[in-house]
C-alpha positions in Angstrom: -14.3 4.5 -9.1 -14.3 7.0 -10.4 -15.2 6.4 -12.1 -12.4 8.8 -13.0 -9.3 9.0 -15.1 -6.1 9.2 -13.1 -5.0 12.8 -13.4 -3.6 15.5 -11.1 -6.1 17.2 -8.8 -5.9 19.4 -5.8 -6.4 16.9 -3.1 -7.6 13.5 -1.9 -10.8 12.8 -0.1 -10.7 11.1 3.3 -14.2 9.7 4.0 -14.9 7.5 7.0 -17.3 6.7 9.8 -15.5 7.6 13.1 -14.6 4.4 15.0 -14.9 4.2 18.8 -11.1 4.5 19.1 -11.2 8.1 17.7 -14.3 9.2 19.6 -14.1 12.5 21.6 -10.8 13.5 20.0 -10.3 16.9 18.4 -10.8 16.9 14.6 -7.4 18.3 13.8 -5.7 15.6 15.8 -7.8 12.9 14.2 -6.8 14.1 10.8 -3.2 14.2 11.8 -3.4 10.6 13.1 -5.1 9.3 9.9 -3.0 11.2 7.3 0.4 11.6 8.9 0.2 15.4 8.3 1.3 17.8 11.1 -1.2 19.4 13.4 -0.5 22.8 11.9 -1.3 21.4 8.4 -4.5 19.7 9.6 -5.5 22.9 11.4 -5.2 24.8 8.1 -7.3 22.2 6.4 -10.1 22.6 8.9 -9.9 26.4 8.9 -10.3 26.4 5.1 -13.7 24.7 5.3 -12.5 21.5 3.7 -13.8 19.3 6.4 -17.4 18.1 7.1 -18.8 16.2 10.0 -22.2 14.5 9.3 -22.5 16.9 6.3 -21.8 20.1 8.2 -18.7 22.2 7.4 -16.3 22.5 10.3 -14.1 25.5 10.9 -13.0 25.0 14.5 -10.0 22.8 15.0 -11.0 22.0 18.6 -14.3 20.4 17.6 -14.4 16.8 18.9 -15.6 13.9 16.7 -17.9 11.3 18.0 -18.2 7.6 17.3 -20.5 6.9 14.3 -20.2 10.4 12.8 -19.2 10.6 9.1 -16.0 12.6 8.7 -15.1 13.8 5.2 -12.1 16.0 4.4 -10.1 17.1 1.4 -6.4 16.7 2.2 -3.2 17.3 0.2 -2.5 14.5 -2.2 -0.2 11.9 -0.6 3.4 12.1 -1.7 4.4 9.4 -4.2 5.9 6.3 -2.8 6.2 2.6 -3.7 3.3 0.3 -2.8 4.1 -2.8 -0.8 2.7 -6.0 -2.3 0.1 -7.8 -0.1 -1.0 -11.3 -1.0 -3.8 -11.2 1.5 -5.8 -8.8 -0.6 -8.5 -10.6 -2.7 -8.2 -10.0 -6.5 -10.6 -11.4 -9.1 -8.9 -11.6 -12.5 -11.2 -11.6 -15.5 -8.6 -11.3 -18.3 -4.8 -11.7 -18.1 -2.3 -10.5 -20.8 1.4 -9.7 -20.9 0.4 -6.0 -21.3 -2.6 -5.7 -19.0 -4.9 -7.4 -16.5 -8.6 -6.8 -16.2 -10.0 -7.2 -12.7 -13.5 -7.3 -11.2 -13.3 -5.0 -8.2 -15.5 -5.7 -5.2 -17.5 -2.9 -3.6 -15.7 -1.4 -0.6 -12.2 -2.0 -2.1 -9.9 1.0 -2.6 -7.9 0.9 -5.9 -4.7 2.5 -4.8 -3.2 4.1 -1.6 -4.6 7.5 -0.6 -5.8 9.5 2.3 -6.8 7.1 5.1 -6.3 4.1 2.9 -2.6 3.3 2.9 -2.8 -0.5 3.1 -5.0 -3.4 1.7 -5.6 -1.7 -1.7 -6.4 -3.5 -4.9 -3.1 -2.5 -6.4 -1.2 -4.0 -3.4 -3.0 -7.3 -4.2 -2.2 -7.1 -7.8 1.5 -6.5 -7.1 1.6 -9.7 -5.2 0.4 -11.6 -8.3 2.1 -9.4 -10.9 5.4 -8.0 -9.5 6.3 -6.6 -12.9 3.7 -3.9 -12.5 6.0 -2.2 -9.9 8.6 -1.6 -12.7 6.3 1.0 -14.2 6.8 3.1 -11.2 10.5 2.4 -10.9 11.0 3.4 -14.5 9.0 6.6 -14.1 6.3 5.6 -16.5 3.7 6.4 -13.9 3.2 7.4 -10.3 4.9 4.6 -8.2 2.0 4.9 -5.7 -0.3 4.0 -8.6 1.7 1.6 -10.7 -0.2 0.6 -13.8 -3.4 2.3 -12.8 -5.1 3.7 -15.9 -8.5 4.6 -14.4 -10.2 4.2 -11.1 -13.5 3.2 -9.6 -14.9 4.7 -6.4 -14.6 2.6 -3.3 -18.3 1.9 -3.3 -18.4 1.0 -7.0 -18.0 -2.6 -8.1 -16.9 -4.1 -11.4 -14.3 -3.9 -14.1 -11.2 -1.9 -14.5 -7.9 -2.5 -16.4 -4.4 -2.2 -15.0 -1.3 -2.0 -17.3 1.6 -4.3 -16.9 4.0 -2.9 -19.4 5.2 0.5 -20.7 3.5 -0.3 -24.0 0.3 -1.3 -22.3 0.2 1.8 -20.1 0.8 4.2 -23.0 -1.8 2.6 -25.2 -4.5 2.3 -22.6 -4.0 5.8 -21.3 -4.2 7.1 -24.9 -7.4 5.2 -25.6 -8.9 6.6 -22.4 -7.9 10.2 -23.3 -9.2 9.8 -26.9 -12.5 8.2 -25.6 -12.1 5.0 -27.6 -12.1 2.9 -24.5 -15.7 1.8 -23.8 -16.9 1.9 -20.2 -20.5 0.9 -19.5 -22.1 0.8 -16.1 -25.4 -0.4 -14.6 -26.9 2.0 -12.2 -30.2 2.2 -10.2 -31.4 5.7 -9.7 -34.2 7.3 -7.7 -37.5 8.0 -9.4 -38.8 7.2 -12.9 -36.9 8.8 -15.8 -39.5 9.6 -18.4 -37.3 9.5 -21.6 -35.9 6.3 -22.9 -32.4 7.6 -23.3 -30.6 10.9 -22.7 -27.3 12.7 -22.4 -25.9 14.7 -19.5 -23.2 17.1 -20.8 -22.2 19.3 -17.9 -18.7 20.2 -16.6 -17.6 19.0 -13.2 -15.4 20.6 -10.6 -15.0 20.7 -6.9 -18.0 22.2 -5.1 -17.4 25.7 -3.8 -20.0 25.3 -1.1 -18.8 21.9 0.1 -15.2 21.3 -0.9 -15.4 17.6 -0.1 -17.9 17.1 -2.9 -17.9 17.4 -6.7 -20.5 19.5 -8.5 -21.5 20.8 -11.9 -19.7 24.0 -12.5 -19.4 26.3 -15.5 -15.6 26.4 -15.0 -15.3 22.7 -14.4 -13.8 20.1 -16.6 -15.9 18.8 -19.5 -17.9 15.7 -18.6 -20.4 13.7 -20.6 -22.6 10.7 -19.6 -25.1 9.0 -21.8 -27.8 6.7 -20.4 -30.5 4.3 -21.6 -33.5 3.1 -19.5 -33.5 -0.7 -19.0 -36.4 -0.9 -16.6 -38.7 1.3 -14.4 -39.3 -0.3 -11.0 -42.3 0.6 -8.8 -41.6 -1.3 -5.5 -40.5 -0.8 -2.8 -40.2 2.7 -4.3 -39.9 4.3 -7.7 -36.5 3.7 -9.3 -35.0 3.3 -12.8 -32.4 0.9 -13.9 -30.0 2.5 -16.4 -27.2 1.5 -18.8 -24.7 4.3 -18.5 -21.8 5.1 -20.7 -18.9 7.3 -19.7 -17.6 9.4 -22.5 -15.3 11.2 -20.1 -14.0 10.2 -16.7 -14.3 12.8 -13.9 -14.3 12.1 -10.2 -17.8 10.9 -9.2 -19.1 11.7 -12.7 -22.1 9.4 -12.9 -23.1 10.1 -9.3 -22.9 13.9 -9.8 -24.6 13.9 -13.2 -27.5 11.7 -12.1 -28.0 13.8 -9.0 -28.0 17.0 -11.1 -30.9 15.8 -13.2 -32.9 14.9 -10.1 -32.3 11.1 -10.1 -29.4 10.3 -7.7 -27.9 6.8 -7.6 -29.8 4.7 -5.1 -28.1 4.5 -1.7 -25.5 7.2 -2.5 -24.5 8.6 0.9 -23.0 11.8 -0.6 -25.2 12.8 -3.5 -28.4 10.9 -2.8 -31.4 11.3 -0.5 -32.9 7.9 0.4 -31.1 5.0 1.9 -32.1 1.5 0.9 -31.8 -0.8 3.9 -31.0 -3.8 1.6 -27.6 -2.4 0.9 -24.6 -2.0 3.1 -23.9 1.4 4.5 -21.4 2.5 1.9 -22.7 0.5 -1.0 -24.6 2.5 -3.7 -26.0 0.8 -6.8 -23.4 1.4 -9.4 -21.5 -1.4 -11.2 -18.9 -1.3 -14.0 -20.5 -3.8 -16.3 -18.6 -3.7 -19.6 -15.1 -2.7 -20.5 -13.8 -2.7 -24.1 -10.6 -1.4 -25.7 -8.1 -2.2 -28.4 -5.3 -4.5 -27.6 -2.0 -2.5 -27.1 -0.1 -4.6 -29.6 -2.5 -6.3 -32.0 -5.2 -3.6 -32.0 -7.9 -6.3 -31.8 -10.9 -5.4 -29.7 -10.8 -6.8 -26.2 -14.2 -6.9 -24.3 -14.9 -8.0 -20.8 -18.2 -8.2 -18.9 -19.1 -8.5 -15.2 -22.5 -9.6 -14.0 -24.2 -7.7 -11.2 -23.1 -8.8 -7.7 -25.7 -10.7 -5.7 -26.7 -7.8 -3.5 -27.4 -5.6 -6.5 -29.0 -8.3 -8.6 -31.5 -9.0 -5.8 -32.9 -5.5 -6.3 -33.6 -6.0 -10.0 -36.8 -7.8 -11.2 -36.5 -11.1 -13.0 -36.2 -10.8 -16.8 -34.4 -7.5 -16.7 -30.8 -7.3 -18.0 -28.2 -7.9 -15.3 
C-alpha cells in the first residue's frame, strides 16, 4: 500500500512464506541470502527481536526455518540504486498525462524494490513504458530506487495510485499528499458488524514495541486519522461490514491497524486479523483503493479516477451494494 506516504523510516519489512529451497536452513543465513546483508548483520537483526517465524519472535540465529512457515523481519532499508526497467511486468494505466500516470495495481504486486523484492516491481514495469520517470532519480528529485513514487499501496492491496513523471508533477502531488488535499478512498470488508453508520479513528501509529515487524497504535507514534462509512452489513458466511474508508493521513498499514484497533480487522488480513476466508488467496486481504482525486499539477483542475472492485473481492459483496 500503504497505504502509506513515502517517507523515511527505520527499516523495510521482509515478509514471505518459506519455499522448499530454503527449508532447514539457519534463519540468519536465509536473511543474508534474501537481502544481501552480511551474516553478522543478519545475526544482529535476529538478536534484536526483529524477526518472527509463524508469529513467534526469534532470538537464536541458529534456528532453522521450514518450508511453509511465514518469515517476517525488519531489515535495514535498502541502499538507493537505480531500478532496471522490465517490460514483462503487467501495468494497467487508468490515466496518462505528461506530469503523472495513474495506475490500477493488482493485488500481490510490489510497488518498488525493497527487502526480498528487488525485481518485478510495478515501478520497473512503469519505467519500461515511461523511461522519463527515471530522470527524477537521476536529477535528485526523489530516491532513484523509487522514481516518481508519491505514495504506496501494500502488496496485498489492489487499486489506484499515482506516479509522477516530471519534477513539477512530483512536487505538486507530494505537496497535495502532505497537505491532505489528495483524496484517497478505499473499500474494505471488516470482521463483525460495526454498529454506527460512520466514524473516525484518530490514533497515532508507530512500530510495535512487542513485535517490531508490525505497526501499532502508540502514544508516541505519528498522527494518523481514518474516517469510515458503512455501506452494508453482511451476515453470511459470517458477520462482516463493507466500509468506505478515507485516508486523511498515510501511515504504514494505517487502515489495517486502525480497523484492528477498534475490533474490526480487515477480512483475511494475515498480520492484523483473526479469521481467514478461504475464498481469497493466501496473501489477499479485502482492501481496495477505489477512488483517487487530486488537483492537476499545472492547470489545478480536479482529476478523479475510480477503480471497480476486482472479481475476487466483488464476489464477496451482495448484489445491489456499491462496488
